[in-house]
C-alpha positions as MATLAB code, in Angstrom:
seq = 'XXXXXXXXXXXXXXXXXXXXXXXXXXXXXXXXXXXXXXXXXXXXXXXXXXXXXXXXXXXXXXXXXXXXXXXXXXXXXXXXXXXXXXXXXXXXXXXXXXXXXXXXXXXXXXXXXXXXXXXXXXXXXXXXXXXXXXXXXXXXXXXXXXXXXXXXXXXXXXXXXXXXXXXXXXXXXXXXXXXXXXXXXXXXXXXXXXXXXXXXXXXXXXXXXXXXXXXXXXXXXXXXXXXXXXXXXXXXXXXXXXXXXXXXXXXXXXXXXXXXXXXXXXXXXXXXXXXXXXXXXXXXXXXXXXXXXXXXXXXXXXXXXXXXXXXXXXXXXXXXXXXXXXXXXXXXXXXXXXXXXXXXXXXXXXXXXXXXXXXXXXXXXXXXXXXXXXXXXXXXXXXXXXXXXXXXXXXXXXXXXXXXXXXXXXXXXXXXXXXX';
ca = [
       0.164  -17.772  -31.423;
      -3.295  -17.195  -30.050;
      -3.098  -20.475  -28.192;
       0.191  -19.402  -26.549;
      -1.329  -16.089  -25.464;
      -4.285  -17.893  -23.982;
      -1.964  -20.103  -21.945;
      -0.023  -17.077  -20.654;
      -3.211  -15.242  -19.842;
      -4.628  -18.269  -18.126;
      -1.387  -18.738  -16.190;
      -1.427  -15.097  -15.137;
      -4.936  -15.471  -13.730;
      -3.898  -18.581  -11.874;
      -0.936  -16.793  -10.291;
      -3.107  -13.849   -9.305;
      -5.606  -16.227   -7.785;
      -2.871  -17.871   -5.753;
      -1.738  -14.481   -4.503;
      -5.294  -13.568   -3.573;
      -5.848  -16.838   -1.732;
      -2.561  -16.369    0.100;
      -3.547  -12.827    1.060;
      -6.929  -13.963    2.326;
      -5.302  -16.728    4.351;
      -2.808  -14.248    5.787;
      -5.549  -11.838    6.738;
      -7.544  -14.649    8.228;
      -4.663  -15.927   10.300;
      -3.753  -12.393   11.427;
      -7.339  -11.668   12.378;
      -7.519  -14.945   14.236;
      -4.302  -14.218   16.137;
      -5.508  -10.700   16.938;
      -8.855  -12.023   18.121;
      -7.210  -14.636   20.318;
      -4.828  -12.069   21.766;
      -7.705   -9.770   22.736;
      -9.721  -12.695   24.065;
      -6.949  -13.916   26.345;
      -6.077  -10.347   27.342;
      -9.669   -9.591   28.388;
      -9.896  -12.890   30.234;
      -6.588  -12.252   31.996;
      -7.723   -8.816   33.148;
     -11.018  -10.224   34.398;
      -9.696  -13.344   36.134;
      -6.140  -12.363   36.961;
      -4.755  -15.371   35.101;
      -1.058  -14.997   34.289;
      -1.316  -17.887   31.810;
      -3.937  -16.005   29.826;
      -1.828  -12.832   29.924;
       1.150  -14.730   28.485;
      -1.134  -16.296   25.853;
      -2.327  -12.834   24.803;
       1.277  -11.826   24.168;
       2.085  -15.121   22.398;
      -0.707  -14.806   19.853;
       0.090  -11.164   19.055;
       3.548  -10.015   20.263;
       3.011   -6.608   18.630;
      -0.154   -5.899   20.664;
       0.642   -3.195   23.299;
      -2.599   -3.925   25.147;
      -1.393   -7.463   25.839;
       1.688   -6.127   27.632;
      -0.438   -3.530   29.394;
      -2.709   -6.243   30.809;
       0.317   -8.237   31.912;
       1.675   -5.156   33.642;
      -1.660   -4.568   35.417;
      -1.549   -8.126   36.751;
       1.954   -7.555   38.064;
       0.720   -4.385   39.775;
      -2.092   -6.319   41.432;
       0.500   -8.747   42.788;
       2.793   -5.850   43.818;
       5.552   -7.095   41.538;
       6.503   -3.567   40.554;
       9.734   -4.340   38.680;
       7.981   -6.863   36.416;
       5.120   -4.424   35.943;
       7.538   -1.716   34.847;
       9.170   -4.079   32.368;
       5.782   -4.975   30.870;
       4.741   -1.340   30.554;
       8.047   -0.466   28.903;
       7.357   -3.124   26.270;
       3.888   -1.697   25.736;
       5.298    1.827   25.393;
       7.825    0.613   22.803;
       4.829   -0.357   20.667;
       2.696    2.711   21.478;
       4.840    5.622   22.639;
       2.122    8.301   22.558;
      -0.160    6.638   25.116;
       0.142    8.911   28.178;
      -1.704    6.395   30.369;
       1.022    3.815   29.736;
       3.611    6.349   30.852;
       1.614    6.974   34.032;
       1.452    3.255   34.791;
       5.168    2.987   34.194;
       5.757    5.953   36.490;
       3.617    4.424   39.216;
       5.448    1.098   38.931;
       8.825    2.813   39.163;
       7.685    4.907   42.102;
       6.419    1.881   44.015;
       9.683    0.074   43.334;
      11.570    3.009   44.850;
      13.074    4.508   41.709;
      11.902    8.103   42.144;
      13.964    9.565   39.303;
      12.668    7.016   36.783;
       9.118    7.580   38.044;
       9.454   11.326   37.640;
      10.772   10.901   34.093;
       7.837    8.660   33.167;
       5.312   11.053   34.688;
       6.980   13.944   32.878;
       6.567   12.099   29.583;
       2.915   11.545   30.391;
       2.503   15.268   31.161;
       4.184   16.181   27.897;
       1.662   14.082   25.984;
      -1.387   15.280   27.947;
      -0.568   18.507   29.824;
      -4.233   19.529   30.202;
      -5.465   16.225   31.572;
      -5.995   15.761   35.280;
      -4.394   12.302   35.579;
      -0.759   13.200   34.707;
      -0.832   16.204   37.028;
      -2.462   14.165   39.779;
       0.028   11.305   39.604;
       3.024   13.621   39.515;
       1.664   15.614   42.440;
       0.879   12.542   44.521;
       4.362   11.118   43.955;
       5.985   14.385   45.052;
       3.650   14.668   48.022;
       4.384   11.139   49.233;
       8.067   11.884   48.760;
       7.779   14.883   51.087;
       8.196   17.514   48.355;
       5.117   19.507   49.374;
       5.898   22.818   47.676;
       6.467   21.051   44.360;
       3.515   18.684   44.775;
       0.576   21.022   45.264;
       0.975   23.028   42.024;
       0.481   19.751   40.119;
      -2.420   18.710   42.356;
      -3.938   22.161   41.925;
      -3.822   21.767   38.129;
      -5.363   18.310   38.428;
      -8.301   19.747   40.367;
      -8.651   22.646   37.924;
      -9.106   20.114   35.092;
     -11.304   17.836   37.212;
     -13.138   19.780   39.979;
     -14.300   16.523   41.579;
     -10.727   16.173   42.867;
     -10.960   19.323   44.997;
     -12.307   17.616   48.159;
      -9.497   15.042   48.097;
      -6.800   17.630   47.463;
      -8.201   19.940   50.142;
      -8.101   17.006   52.537;
      -4.473   16.337   51.621;
      -3.666   20.013   52.159;
      -5.378   19.988   55.569;
      -3.353   16.916   56.600;
      -0.163   18.535   55.326;
      -0.887   21.928   56.921;
      -3.127   21.242   59.952;
      -4.746   24.284   61.572;
      -3.406   26.596   58.854;
      -6.311   27.651   56.610;
      -4.188   30.122   54.637;
      -1.705   27.391   53.728;
      -4.583   25.109   52.746;
      -6.077   27.775   50.507;
      -2.675   28.631   49.033;
      -2.055   24.969   48.264;
      -5.210   24.756   46.167;
      -5.273   28.280   44.685;
      -8.807   28.131   43.253;
      -9.342   30.375   40.259;
     -12.872   29.811   38.971;
     -15.985   30.781   40.906;
     -17.049   27.137   41.137;
     -13.650   26.153   42.528;
     -13.771   28.916   45.124;
     -17.234   27.812   46.187;
     -15.913   24.287   46.744;
     -12.986   25.615   48.784;
     -15.265   27.928   50.793;
     -17.608   25.060   51.664;
     -14.650   22.941   52.754;
     -13.138   25.678   54.930;
     -16.475   26.426   56.593;
     -17.115   22.730   57.216;
     -13.812   22.464   59.069;
     -14.245   25.735   61.007;
     -11.678   27.597   58.909;
     -11.838   30.971   57.218;
      -9.381   33.197   55.367;
      -9.475   36.838   54.340;
      -9.554   35.802   50.673;
     -12.519   33.512   51.219;
     -14.353   36.156   53.236;
     -13.794   38.666   50.439;
     -15.136   36.145   47.948;
     -18.257   35.476   50.019;
     -19.161   39.162   50.354;
     -18.349   40.047   46.720;
     -20.860   40.150   43.877;
     -19.723   36.902   42.254;
     -22.313   34.873   44.178;
     -26.055   35.007   43.667;
     -28.376   35.773   46.567;
     -29.418   32.130   46.865;
     -25.762   31.043   46.918;
     -25.008   33.574   49.627;
     -28.001   32.317   51.595;
     -26.528   28.815   51.434;
     -23.221   30.021   52.848;
     -24.939   32.132   55.502;
     -26.833   29.059   56.707;
     -23.615   27.016   56.842;
     -21.776   29.770   58.721;
     -24.572   30.115   61.267;
     -24.642   26.336   61.732;
     -20.885   26.424   62.431;
     -21.463   29.397   64.781;
     -19.329   31.698   62.656;
     -21.787   34.494   63.294;
     -19.646   37.532   62.508;
     -18.746   36.325   59.011;
     -22.340   35.166   58.473;
     -23.630   38.650   59.223;
     -21.055   40.241   56.909;
     -22.146   37.966   54.080;
     -25.786   38.681   54.854;
     -25.210   42.441   54.826;
     -23.462   42.136   51.456;
     -26.819   41.046   49.988;
     -28.381   44.381   50.862;
     -28.217   47.636   49.032;
     -26.119   50.301   50.719;
     -29.148   52.303   51.807;
     -30.760   49.171   53.270;
     -27.679   48.184   55.245;
     -27.046   51.620   56.738;
     -28.252   52.370   60.248;
     -28.873   48.728   61.146;
     -26.007   48.080   63.507;
     -27.925   45.755   65.833;
     -31.416   45.104   64.536;
     -32.479   45.183   60.913;
     -35.593   46.997   59.708;
     -37.079   47.512   63.160;
     -39.930   49.506   61.627;
     -40.829   46.890   58.972;
     -40.249   49.448   56.226;
     -38.070   47.293   53.979;
     -39.351   43.763   54.433;
     -41.318   42.313   51.527;
     -41.226   38.653   52.537;
     -39.651   36.340   55.073;
     -35.868   36.499   54.843;
     -34.643   33.268   53.238;
     -31.573   33.171   55.478;
     -29.588   35.222   57.912;
     -30.422   38.155   60.106;
     -33.594   39.671   58.659;
     -37.146   39.115   59.851;
     -38.264   35.517   59.686;
     -42.016   34.993   59.379;
     -43.367   31.539   60.144;
     -45.415   30.676   57.085;
     -46.486   27.268   58.372;
     -48.099   28.183   61.696;
     -51.831   27.486   61.741;
     -54.588   29.834   62.881;
     -52.466   32.936   62.295;
     -51.915   35.461   59.516;
     -49.119   38.005   59.243;
     -49.273   41.060   56.987;
     -47.800   44.526   56.607;
     -50.265   47.238   57.583;
     -50.026   50.677   55.998;
     -53.093   52.067   57.769;
     -52.046   51.689   61.421;
     -48.399   52.310   62.342;
     -46.452   54.025   65.088;
     -43.835   55.629   62.852;
     -42.705   55.421   59.263;
     -45.278   54.142   56.812;
     -46.305   50.715   58.113;
     -46.264   48.161   60.895;
     -46.689   44.417   61.050;
     -50.173   43.104   61.822;
     -50.747   39.635   63.295;
     -54.228   38.126   63.431;
     -54.963   35.140   65.681;
     -57.880   32.813   65.001;
     -57.593   29.577   66.953;
     -55.002   27.220   68.406;
     -51.526   28.661   67.833;
     -48.614   26.532   69.053;
     -46.912   27.611   72.295;
     -43.238   28.579   72.170;
     -43.229   28.773   68.376;
     -41.344   31.729   66.886;
     -44.088   33.392   64.883;
     -41.972   36.410   63.903;
     -38.267   36.398   64.700;
     -34.916   37.923   63.962;
     -31.404   36.701   64.760;
     -29.343   39.653   65.999;
     -25.564   39.869   66.314;
     -24.519   41.413   69.613;
     -21.580   41.137   71.998;
     -21.102   38.300   74.466;
     -21.805   38.891   78.155;
     -23.294   42.308   77.510;
     -26.356   44.040   78.946;
     -28.806   45.097   76.277;
     -32.229   46.685   76.086;
     -34.850   46.001   73.452;
     -37.628   48.533   72.972;
     -40.645   48.401   70.670;
     -44.262   49.520   70.373;
     -47.351   47.356   70.235;
     -51.045   47.951   69.684;
     -54.185   45.824   69.980;
     -57.892   46.448   69.771;
     -58.676   43.019   71.222;
     -56.749   39.917   72.341;
     -58.561   37.059   74.048;
     -56.758   33.979   75.402;
     -55.505   32.299   78.549;
     -52.101   32.121   76.854;
     -51.247   35.562   75.501;
     -48.206   36.304   73.307;
     -45.098   38.274   74.236;
     -41.697   39.170   72.818;
     -39.029   36.716   73.959;
     -35.245   36.973   73.713;
     -33.431   33.622   73.514;
     -29.750   32.783   73.380;
     -28.850   32.127   69.745;
     -26.995   28.888   70.552;
     -28.442   27.332   73.702;
     -31.966   28.762   73.216;
     -31.970   29.753   76.910;
     -34.498   32.497   77.645;
     -32.628   35.743   78.320;
     -35.595   38.045   78.679;
     -39.328   38.338   78.077;
     -41.762   41.222   77.775;
     -45.054   41.363   79.648;
     -47.841   39.423   77.959;
     -49.702   41.512   75.391;
     -53.265   42.512   76.167;
     -55.704   44.828   74.480;
     -54.533   48.474   74.448;
     -57.840   49.852   73.183;
     -56.152   50.679   69.896;
     -53.373   52.788   71.421;
     -49.644   52.313   70.809;
     -47.787   51.271   73.963;
     -44.024   51.253   74.576;
     -42.533   47.968   75.836;
     -39.007   47.073   76.994;
     -37.019   43.883   77.493;
     -33.736   43.999   79.414;
     -31.412   41.035   79.015;
     -27.774   39.945   79.223;
     -26.183   37.860   76.488;
     -24.179   34.742   77.298;
     -20.994   33.560   75.595;
     -22.708   33.431   72.205;
     -22.767   36.849   70.463;
     -26.217   36.234   68.974;
     -29.773   36.208   70.244;
     -33.204   35.461   68.801;
     -35.894   38.107   69.203;
     -39.288   36.571   68.547;
     -43.013   36.751   69.093;
     -44.174   33.668   71.015;
     -47.197   32.524   72.970;
     -46.827   31.822   76.680;
     -47.915   28.540   78.179;
     -51.539   27.967   79.026;
     -53.182   25.997   81.849;
     -56.109   24.876   79.741;
     -56.293   22.617   76.719;
     -57.246   23.480   74.094;
     -56.142   27.078   74.516;
     -57.123   29.142   71.458;
     -56.291   32.792   70.911;
     -58.354   35.367   69.026;
     -57.765   38.969   68.099;
     -55.068   41.023   66.476;
     -51.734   42.579   67.412;
     -49.610   45.257   65.708;
     -45.848   45.668   66.281;
     -43.562   48.516   65.215;
     -40.304   50.375   65.869;
     -38.033   47.703   67.304;
     -34.769   49.135   68.583;
     -31.841   47.548   70.377;
     -29.214   49.268   72.509;
     -26.173   47.990   74.383;
     -25.901   49.251   77.966;
];
């Protein structure tokens, strides 16, 4: 009896061992087939070999990636019907892969089957509604099919999920709606601050502007440095009126009031050189010169600007300047007061008015000399050209000697500008 049990027990172990060996062999063969399928699939994708693509499918017919690679090769060769068939086989094995649906949609679209393409893209959107790719592909298909009003909402969503797409989609909108900035903006419909900044930069670059974008630029959503960036771009594109509006939006209400033509003519509000726009610009890099606010000697208010010269100061350089927004082809008069205890040079400074675009000299004051410490009124009459802006600046006149140093000090105050 014990001997019989031993035989049964021994036989049971032998059967279990056979099962185990069979299982190991099965796993080994399956792993080998899977490995070969991936190997040939990777090689096919890298080399474009159709033989390798077929081998990948042969070794593992249930591998969706093998069919996907085969479909990609068909796409490369522009065999769109075969590509679609391969992607359909891949989808049958992995239905929740939205990228496979997009590839199927693209293949159907390129083969001319718009309805099938739209269905495939819709399935991709259903699986990944908040991804940029499904929205982008659906939008591009509709756009290329001439369905503009249906296309841009999808493209807009694609850009919202991937802001790097905004430049491309803005370009597509500009091609679709040339010379119509409102239609371009409406096509994109930016919602976030970052998106609106991208759209604003694009519109400015292409000499466009809309009321919505202008309102955004002057609102409080942008920092001062961001506004300075836009002001510089607007001035570069000669959009001076909008640039000044954005610049004024940086100021407090009390600072902006009463400065219709020239800002802070009495140097009461300036604390440093204006980083951008229409305030006073002070050249911080000029040698042999210092510029400071002086609260001890002023014509009116509480201070003036004091410039000290101590050597060779470059001719024609704008030492202190302001860009002013005027009217084109209009007579204007600039008045100001100056004071000096001593100025010595063969090339004395003066206030110069230059065209804001061409830099043509529109007017120049008499050269400054010593006033024995008294404040003296000076005037510059000039006529603007087509550009509605002009630079008012302190510059040195030319000199007949070289070197031509300048020594002494000069105070300026109460700049005022009037249209005649």
